[in-house]
Phi, psi and omega in degrees: 000132176258128171279160178229134176278142176291357176307325182291346180230033188289348176272356177258153174303154185299319181295324176295317179298317181292323175303315182292314185286327180295342178281345184236351180207158174248021176219117182234135171258121182272124174278101188284065183212159170054230180293344183256014178297133187263101174285331180199174183272006191306309184294327180294327184286354178278357185233141179265067180227163176277143180236151154231165184229130173268112186296155178305134180235325179284118183102348176250155176206099182290350180251012184298137174284345175276104190303320177300325179288320177300313181296319179296324178295319176299319180296318178299315180294324179295324176295324175296318177301319182298318178291316181300323181298328182293336182241017175057046184252139169286161184234140176248134189231141172276144186278346179102184188207167177245150185278328182225141182307323182293345182260009186303312183300315179296322178295320177298320177296319178296320177299319180297323177297314179297319179303313180292322176301315182291326176299317179295317181292318179298323178295321179298320182267357185057048180244138173265140178219157181225147174265136184263139173290145188263159175284187185277062178256134182305136170078000177281145174280163173060059177257338185227160183300332182289355178262001184297338179296341177298338187284340182057235182271003185280158178286166181237130176251116182273112172269108186297317180297318179296316181297320179294320179299327179268008176059036181222024180299320179301327179285332181275328187303323179286349184284138176297121179246152178257354186197148178229135170250127182248123170196162188248163172195180183262018181070016177238306183246151179273075190271349182051051180283162174298152176302129181098347181273347180244212187243017178281137174275094184284348172295318177293319180299311184290335174297315178294320180297314181297320178296330181285334184076012183263140175279116183282162179248127175278122184238065183261154190286343181227155178292319177301315179295329177295315178296320176299321181294320178299315179299315181295319181290324177297324177294323178292000000 
């Protein structure tokens, strides 16, 4: 079973996106941003499908050196955990970023504080969460396998497209992952292309996915591309 992210329909209201996706899958990952921001679980409870939730990332920074912003980011993610708990959904979280290269060490320390805060909150709500590796964006944490020690006891969500963009997918594939995001690119831009439209060897990717026993999530930028990806992955 392939999950599908609502990212492919993020310009549509959430209920419209769920109507469309529920016709082709019984596993949806909700991008908790923009029109799909989850104030409560009400709309999700209208569908008999499995969920995961991608926590708000634009506007949050779990590694901020500005302590009020770090704490507020933890609070935003905790509200996401509360909604996710209502529908028994796992949560995927971005690790944050630093504003200046010289502040990287302090930002890593701030991220560790947020990580421990979130572990406590997740335990309170009985929610599982994973941190996702980032694309080739300046100053973001967790872009390469050598940064995995930052996760401590937390789960890991492998974004295949991000890893390929950073030319380190081979280093990430052997790592135990708790979640997979599938999309393609040309190893330059984070385009979220359909599977087969870029240069990722998805035969290797799906070998790792199958060994994990985890149902991956297709995170492609368009609904048409999502359907193309399902067809391509089934052939693999």
